[in-house]
N, C-alpha and C positions, 0 to 999 in steps of 0.2 A: 556514524555519529561522531561529532567532534566536541570535545570538552572546551568550554569557554574558560580561558585562563590567560593571565598576563605572561605566562612562561611559554617559550617556543615549543618545547617537546614535553608533552604530558602523556603518559600511558596508564590511564586509570583502569584498574582491573575490573571495576564494576560495569564497564561498558563492553567487556569482552565475552561474548558467547552466551549471554543470558537471554537474548532475543535473537533467534536466527530464522530467517525466511528459508524454507526448505524447498518450496515449489511455488511457481506462479504460472498462471495461464489466462488467456483471453478466449472466450467462446463467442462465435457468431451464431445467432439463432434467427432463422427466417421467420418473418411475421407476414400476415396478410397485407395486401396492398403494396407489394414490392418494398417492404420495410425490413429492417434488420435490427435486432437487439444485440448489444455487445455486453457481455458479462465478464467481470474480472474476478479471479479467485486467487487467494494466497494461502498456502499452508505454512505454519510456522511452529517453532518450538519455543516455549516460554519456560525458562529455568530460573525463576526467582521465587523466593519464599516470602510470604505465603502465596502460593500460586492462585488460590481462589481470589485473593485481593487484586493481583496484577492482571488477571485475565480480562476483566472488563476494560481497563484503560488500554490494554494491548489491542483488543478487538476494535475499540473505537478509533485508535490510531490507524490500524490497517484499513478500516472502513473509510476514514477521511482521506487516506492516500488513494484508495480506489476511486472515490468520488471525484477527486481532483484530476486524476489521470483521465477518467471517462469524460468529464466535462471538457477537458482539453481536446480529446479526440473528437467529441461531438462538435465543438466549435470549428475545428479544422474541416470536418466532413461537411458541415452546413455551409461553410465559406466556399468550398469547392463546388457545392451543389448550385450556388447562386452565381457562379462565374460563367 
């Protein structure tokens, strides 16, 4: 993440280590009719207080990233299917 600033170098400590993705994976699941479902999973560590407050926005952010990536993969797969 980059801090928006008019200064060239900014090293904000509040962006360092408080949200860390620790593992990510994609899974292909066979479906009937020669179809496949692609699932994305990410594990992360959230180290911000109060954690109960920040968990919901963090989960929503990770979910939005997954949806965007999966839509991109789907569009590419469907484009190749029609060629």
